[in-house]
MIBA-951565 format. One record per residue (C-alpha): residue in three letters; x, y negated, z negated. Coordinates in steps of 0.02 Angstrom, whole numbers, padded with zeros to 5 digits, always signed. Layout:
N
AlaXYZ...
***
This chain:
220
Ala+00265-01227-00349Ser+00077-01243-00368Asp-00022-01158-00505Glu-00145-01109-00368Met-00035-00956-00342Phe-00109-00888-00502Glu-00291-00937-00487Asp-00427-00807-00466Gly-00575-00816-00349Cys-00501-00743-00190Asp-00613-00640-00078Ile-00552-00505+00038Pro-00543-00566+00218Ala-00656-00491+00350Leu-00547-00388+00467Gly-00672-00300+00578Asn-00756-00131+00576Thr-00626-00018+00494Lys-00733+00139+00505Arg-00752+00118+00693Leu-00565+00093+00715Ile-00527+00249+00614Glu-00648+00359+00711Lys-00585+00292+00876Gly-00405+00321+00823Trp-00431+00502+00776Gly-00527+00530+00937Asn-00394+00451+01047Leu-00254+00546+00964Asn-00349+00709+00982Lys-00345+00684+01171Lys-00156+00666+01178Ser-00050+00808+01243Gly+00083+00886+01136Ser+00161+01051+01090Lys+00067+01192+01005Lys+00141+01130+00841Phe+00062+00960+00868Thr-00108+01040+00895Val-00094+01147+00738Tyr-00035+01005+00627Phe-00158+00881+00698Arg-00308+00996+00675Arg-00256+01026+00495Ala-00241+00839+00467Leu-00413+00808+00541Glu-00495+00945+00440Leu-00414+00889+00278Lys-00463+00710+00314Gly-00644+00767+00332Leu-00632+00852+00162Gly-00571+00691+00082Leu-00396+00762+00049Lys-00300+00610+00109Glu-00132+00655+00035Asp-00133+00827+00117Ser-00199+00754+00279Leu-00058+00627+00279Tyr+00071+00766+00260Glu+00001+00860+00410Leu-00017+00701+00514Asn+00164+00654+00484Asn+00213+00827+00545Ala+00097+00816+00695Val+00165+00653+00766Lys+00341+00726+00770Trp+00281+00843+00908Leu+00177+00717+01006Lys+00231+00689+01187Gly+00214+00543+01307Ile+00162+00409+01183Asn+00151+00225+01227Lys+00142+00069+01118Asp-00046+00082+01100Asp-00021+00258+01034Val+00107+00192+00911Lys-00022+00069+00843Thr-00154+00205+00831Ile-00039+00325+00738Ala+00019+00188+00619Phe-00160+00141+00581Leu-00208+00321+00543Leu-00056+00345+00431Ser-00104+00188+00336Asp-00285+00243+00321Asn-00225+00405+00242Gly-00125+00310+00111Gly+00042+00319+00201Tyr+00069+00131+00197Lys+00258+00135+00209Asp+00253+00278+00335Ala+00138+00171+00442Ile+00245+00015+00447Asp+00403+00118+00475Tyr+00320+00204+00623Leu+00259+00038+00690Arg+00433-00037+00678Ser+00506+00113+00769Gly+00392+00077+00917Tyr+00398-00112+00921Ser+00564-00160+00845Asp+00592-00350+00852Ser+00425-00386+00935Leu+00324-00334+00781Asn+00293-00513+00724Leu+00209-00551+00889Leu+00073-00426+00845Leu+00027-00497+00674Pro-00123-00599+00737Ser-00204-00431+00778Asp-00324-00372+00642Glu-00265-00192+00661Ile-00081-00237+00643Ser-00114-00354+00497Lys-00198-00210+00405Ile-00043-00103+00428Val+00090-00233+00388Tyr-00008-00310+00244Pro-00123-00171+00181Leu-00266-00213+00065Ala-00246-00053-00036Tyr-00321-00046-00211Tyr-00391-00220-00183Glu-00553-00198-00281Asp-00461-00129-00433Ile-00330-00266-00421Lys-00461-00403-00407Ser-00559-00334-00555Val-00407-00329-00668Cys-00341-00497-00609Ser-00506-00581-00650Arg-00477-00540-00834Phe-00308-00627-00836Ser-00340-00772-00714Val-00212-00705-00592Asn-00226-00721-00404Pro-00252-00542-00338Phe-00159-00580-00178Phe-00007-00631-00280Val-00014-00461-00364Met-00035-00374-00197Ala+00117-00464-00129Leu+00215-00408-00281Ile+00158-00228-00260Arg+00202-00232-00075Gln+00378-00283-00121Glu+00399-00170-00272Ser+00326-00006-00209Phe+00239-00037-00042Phe+00081+00034-00121Asp+00160+00202-00163Ala+00072+00250-00324Lys+00208+00377-00363Ala+00358+00266-00328Leu+00498+00289-00454Ser+00655+00182-00462Phe+00827+00238-00517Ala+00802+00133-00674Gly+00641+00227-00715Ala+00514+00095-00664Ala+00358+00185-00605Gly+00203+00166-00499Leu+00127+00027-00396Met+00194-00118-00499Gln+00355-00028-00551Val+00320-00036-00737Met+00449+00027-00861Pro+00382+00153-00988Ser+00457+00047-01128Thr+00363-00107-01067Ala+00203-00008-01052Gly+00223+00060-01227Arg+00248-00113-01299Leu+00096-00183-01209Thr-00020-00038-01248Gly+00042+00001-01422Ala+00064+00184-01379Pro+00197+00291-01294Thr+00171+00289-01106Asp+00255+00416-00993Ile+00293+00407-00808Glu+00150+00521-00758Thr+00028+00402-00843Leu+00104+00256-00747Phe+00075+00350-00584Asn-00111+00321-00612Pro-00147+00169-00501Leu-00277+00087-00614Val-00174+00111-00772Asn-00021+00041-00685Ile-00116-00110-00620Arg-00190-00148-00790Ile-00021-00143-00877Gly+00072-00230-00736Val-00051-00374-00723Lys-00054-00396-00912Tyr+00136-00406-00913Leu+00133-00527-00768Ser+00010-00639-00858Leu+00125-00647-01010Leu+00270-00695-00899Met+00163-00831-00819Lys+00132-00910-00988Ala+00314-00896-01036Asn+00374-00973-00873Glu+00247-01115-00852Asn+00160-01028-00705Lys+00309-01056-00591Pro+00305-00915-00462Ser+00493-00904-00432Phe+00529-00895-00619Val+00389-00771-00649Leu+00449-00654-00511Ser+00630-00667-00568Ala+00580-00622-00745Tyr+00470-00479-00684Asn+00609-00409-00576Ala+00736-00424-00717Gly+00627-00326-00836Glu+00663-00314-01020
***
């Protein structure tokens, strides 16, 4: 495989006016009919979103859509996009799959769908850290998508934590200090440690992507 997989210098692709799509999505969903529970949950989600409380807004939005009536496939896309915008990246793709099933791949050329299926979450932090280690940020994003689907508080049965599913023992060795799971739930801390570990594996495995990923997945 080519060493280009690990080269830096990637810029984020232009995928349209995200702010406009978000505002339109909230507006369209607000016009939908549902039960009283939908109205209550949705208004809470909208208010919390306005306050910048994305995690709380996501919780209310997930509750709201359970009570939404008469939705079509366009509504499914709108809801998935709003879930993703609130940080519910896995919630969004699960919801999208529930509405489109096997036809999901046909939608990938759409900017909106691409943002949901392949979110660009934490991209600026990832790019900044990757530039220090000459690692392709999109390679790291692909790894994060597979490991945690951008859930900063993901925790495996083995104890791997955060975006890049870093083991506390690995983090402690790389930082020279004890590192607990709560610390690894911090996205930037997790990215810094995960990318550093990945860069060491690259050197040890001659920059061969399949070997690097196998070693990363195997852990210590």
